[in-house]
C-alpha positions in Angstrom: 96.4 102.9 116.1 97.0 99.2 115.7 99.0 99.6 112.6 102.4 101.0 112.0 102.4 104.4 110.7 103.8 105.5 107.4 103.4 108.3 104.9 103.5 108.0 101.2 104.3 111.1 99.4 103.8 111.6 95.4 103.7 115.5 95.2 101.6 116.4 92.2 102.5 118.0 88.8 106.2 116.8 89.0 106.1 114.2 86.4 106.4 111.1 89.0 106.7 108.0 86.6 104.8 106.2 89.4 102.0 108.4 90.7 102.3 111.2 88.4 99.1 110.7 86.2 95.4 109.4 86.8 95.4 107.1 90.6 98.2 105.0 89.1 99.7 104.9 92.6 96.3 103.4 94.1 96.9 99.9 93.9 100.4 100.5 95.4 98.8 102.4 98.5 96.4 99.8 99.2 99.0 97.0 99.2 100.6 99.2 101.7 97.7 99.8 103.9 97.1 96.0 104.3 100.0 96.4 106.6 100.2 100.3 107.8 98.1 103.3 108.5 99.2 105.6 105.4 99.5 109.1 105.1 98.9 109.9 101.2 98.3 113.1 99.3 95.2 113.3 97.6 97.2 112.7 94.2 98.4 109.2 95.3 94.8 107.8 95.3 92.6 110.0 93.2 91.5 108.6 89.9 88.4 110.4 88.3 85.4 108.5 89.0 87.4 105.9 90.8 89.1 106.1 94.5 92.0 104.1 96.0 91.2 105.6 99.4 90.4 103.5 102.6 89.9 103.6 106.2 93.7 102.4 106.6 94.8 105.8 104.9 94.7 109.5 106.1 94.1 111.8 102.9 96.1 114.8 103.5 96.2 117.6 100.9 100.0 119.0 100.3 100.4 122.0 102.6 98.4 120.0 105.3 101.1 117.1 104.7 103.7 119.5 104.8 102.7 121.0 108.0 101.8 117.8 109.7 105.7 116.9 109.4 106.8 120.2 110.3 105.2 119.5 113.6 102.2 122.6 113.1 99.5 120.1 113.4 98.4 116.5 114.2 95.8 114.2 112.7 93.0 112.2 114.1 92.0 109.5 112.0 87.9 109.2 110.8 85.9 106.7 112.6 85.1 104.0 110.8 81.3 104.4 110.9 81.4 108.4 110.1 82.0 110.3 107.3 83.0 114.0 107.2 80.2 116.5 106.2 81.3 118.4 102.7 80.8 121.8 101.5 81.1 122.1 97.7 82.7 125.2 96.3 81.3 125.6 92.4 83.2 127.9 90.4 80.6 130.5 88.8 82.7 130.6 85.6 81.5 127.0 85.0 78.3 126.5 82.3 74.9 125.3 84.0 75.2 122.2 81.9 78.6 120.8 83.6 77.3 122.2 86.9 74.1 119.9 86.6 76.4 117.1 85.6 78.2 118.1 89.2 75.4 118.2 90.9 74.2 114.9 89.5 77.3 113.4 90.8 76.9 114.8 94.6 73.5 113.5 94.7 74.8 109.8 93.3 77.4 110.0 95.9 75.0 110.5 98.5 72.5 108.0 97.7 75.1 105.5 96.8 77.5 105.8 99.4 76.0 108.2 101.6 78.6 110.7 102.0 77.1 113.5 103.0 77.3 117.4 101.7 76.6 120.5 103.6 75.7 122.3 100.7 76.8 123.8 97.4 78.4 127.8 97.7 79.1 129.3 94.2 81.7 131.6 94.1 80.6 135.4 93.6 83.5 135.7 91.0 85.0 133.6 88.5 87.9 131.7 90.3 90.2 132.9 86.8 92.5 129.4 87.0 95.5 130.2 84.7 97.6 127.3 83.8 101.6 127.5 83.8 104.5 125.0 82.8 107.6 126.4 84.1 110.9 124.4 83.6 108.8 120.9 82.9 106.9 121.5 86.2 103.3 122.2 86.4 102.1 125.3 87.9 99.6 128.3 87.8 97.6 131.3 89.0 94.2 132.5 90.2 93.0 135.6 89.3 90.4 135.7 92.1 91.5 133.8 95.3 89.5 135.8 97.6 85.9 134.5 96.1 87.0 130.7 97.1 87.9 131.8 100.7 85.0 133.8 101.2 82.7 130.6 99.7 84.8 128.5 102.0 84.1 130.6 105.0 80.3 130.5 104.3 80.3 126.5 104.2 82.1 126.3 107.5 79.5 128.3 108.8 77.0 126.1 108.1 78.9 123.0 109.5 81.5 121.7 106.6 84.3 119.6 108.0 85.9 119.3 104.5 85.8 121.3 101.4 85.9 120.1 97.6 86.3 122.9 95.3 85.3 122.5 91.5 87.2 125.3 89.3 86.3 125.8 85.5 89.6 124.9 83.4 87.7 125.9 80.1 88.8 123.6 77.0 90.2 120.3 78.2 93.9 121.0 79.0 95.1 118.0 77.3 98.5 117.0 77.0 99.9 114.3 74.5 102.9 113.6 76.5 100.5 113.2 79.6 98.0 111.0 77.8 100.7 108.6 76.6 102.2 108.4 80.4 105.7 110.4 79.3 105.4 113.7 80.8 103.7 116.0 83.5 100.0 116.7 84.7 99.5 120.0 83.2 96.9 120.9 85.6 98.3 119.4 88.8 100.4 122.4 89.8 97.4 124.9 90.1 94.9 122.5 91.4 97.5 122.2 94.2 97.2 126.1 94.6 93.7 126.1 95.3 93.5 123.8 97.9 96.6 124.7 99.6 94.5 128.5 99.6 92.1 126.7 101.8 94.1 124.5 104.4 96.4 127.2 104.7 93.7 129.5 105.6 91.3 127.3 107.5 93.2 124.1 108.6 90.2 121.8 107.1 90.5 119.0 104.5 90.1 120.1 101.0 90.9 119.0 97.4 90.0 120.2 94.2 88.2 118.7 90.9 88.7 119.9 87.8 85.7 121.1 85.2 86.2 121.4 81.6 83.6 122.3 78.7 83.9 118.9 77.2 82.3 116.1 79.1 82.5 113.3 76.7 83.7 110.3 77.5 86.7 109.1 75.4 86.3 105.9 73.3 89.9 105.8 72.7 91.9 103.3 74.1 95.1 105.5 75.9 98.0 104.2 78.2 96.5 102.4 81.4 98.2 105.2 83.7 95.6 107.5 82.2 92.6 105.1 81.9 90.5 106.2 84.8 90.5 109.9 82.9 89.0 108.7 80.2 85.9 107.2 81.7 85.5 110.5 84.0 83.2 113.3 83.1 83.9 114.8 86.3 86.6 114.2 88.6 84.3 114.9 91.8 83.9 111.4 92.9 87.4 110.5 94.0 88.0 114.0 95.8 84.7 113.5 97.8 85.1 110.1 98.6 88.6 111.0 100.0 87.2 113.9 102.0 84.3 111.8 103.1 87.1 109.7 105.6 89.9 112.7 105.6 91.6 112.9 109.2 90.4 115.4 111.6 92.9 118.3 111.6 94.5 118.9 115.2 96.5 121.0 117.4 99.8 119.4 117.8 99.3 118.3 121.3 95.2 117.2 120.6 95.5 114.8 117.8 96.0 111.1 117.9 99.0 110.9 115.8 101.8 113.2 115.6 104.9 113.3 113.1 107.1 111.6 115.6 104.7 108.8 115.5 105.7 108.1 111.8 107.7 105.1 111.4 109.0 106.3 107.5 108.1 108.6 105.1 108.5 106.9 101.8 109.3 109.4 98.5 110.5 109.6 94.9 114.5 109.6 95.2 114.8 112.4 93.3 112.2 114.7 95.1 113.7 115.7 98.0 113.0 119.3 98.2 109.7 119.2 100.4 108.9 121.0 103.7 108.1 117.2 104.5 111.3 115.5 103.7 113.4 118.2 105.6 111.2 118.2 108.5 112.1 114.4 109.3 115.3 114.6 108.5 115.6 116.9 111.4 112.9 115.1 113.4 114.5 111.6 113.1 111.9 110.2 111.2 113.4 107.8 108.6 113.2 108.6 105.1 113.1 105.9 102.5 113.3 106.4 98.4 112.2 104.8 95.7 113.8 104.5 92.3 110.5 106.7 90.9 111.7 109.4 88.6 110.4 112.5 88.2 111.3 116.1 86.7 112.9 117.4 89.8 116.7 115.9 90.1 116.7 117.0 94.0 118.6 114.0 95.3 120.4 113.3 98.8 123.9 113.6 97.0 122.5 117.5 96.1 121.0 118.1 99.4 123.7 116.3 101.4 120.8 114.1 103.2 120.5 111.1 105.2 118.2 108.7 103.9 117.4 105.3 105.6 117.4 103.1 102.7 116.8 103.3 98.6 114.8 100.7 97.0 114.7 99.3 93.3 110.6 99.4 93.7 107.6 99.7 96.1 106.9 96.1 96.0 110.5 95.6 97.4 110.3 98.4 99.5 106.8 96.9 101.2 108.2 93.1 101.6 111.1 94.2 103.6 109.9 97.3 106.2 106.8 94.8 106.5 109.1 91.9 107.5 111.2 94.1 109.6 108.1 95.4 111.6 106.8 91.7 112.2 110.3 91.0 113.7 110.1 94.0 115.8 106.8 93.1 117.1 107.6 89.4 118.1 110.8 90.7 120.0 
């Protein structure tokens, strides 16, 4: 790996002012990736039909993100001339006309970008997605988690190296505050639960795309932070693009990149309660915080946590850590 390695953490469903919406952190992730190899949450780069992902980023779902920093796994970046074979799970609760849109999406990604799918597996039972908002944090439940695990196992046996999941959310889970870029993503929490289910059981890259009853393209002008959702009839493109170049998940001693190789973990200043942050604190990986407000209010003072630096903005952080890296290289 020629570039220094950092991690950019934007957890899903916590209303981050930057990164809590529809790919609104993507352009920032791309700026960092010009100078660093960046480990990112899917939430940081997904934007409906658009994606900010590139080969200088490791697309790592939340459970795997935490497992990596805990030292349970390591990763090996995908080679630039190769892509993962993706298995697609489709919730049997989705109406056929909506399924047809997703099949067209899969076919178009193959034709235009060469993204390979190993096949589609329909769940035996409806997944039963339930959205829950508690204490202004997005969460939820699955009535039939085993039906997703069974479909995943079938796809892996067929040769899938990554899993895209499309579950049915029924009527559009629209939230007026979120649409105005002033609230949490109402479906982000349960999406994380769905992808965690797969990655925890199978240690394979996975990400989720929601399907709704209404696939009409909006003609309203909304806040630019949610604009990519307004032009999306399906959210599968960004998920499949990210998974196509997601890193290989390895045992700790077998991968090319381990937690100790990461120079900085960069995270919102009030979202410090995650496993990845606490693991970095124990393993001497430098934690950088950014004044990017979320709904959590878990700060270094409340945890008595040591933080390397705090910056007013991601731009200021990038400027400073890039300069430090250049100086250290030239020594």
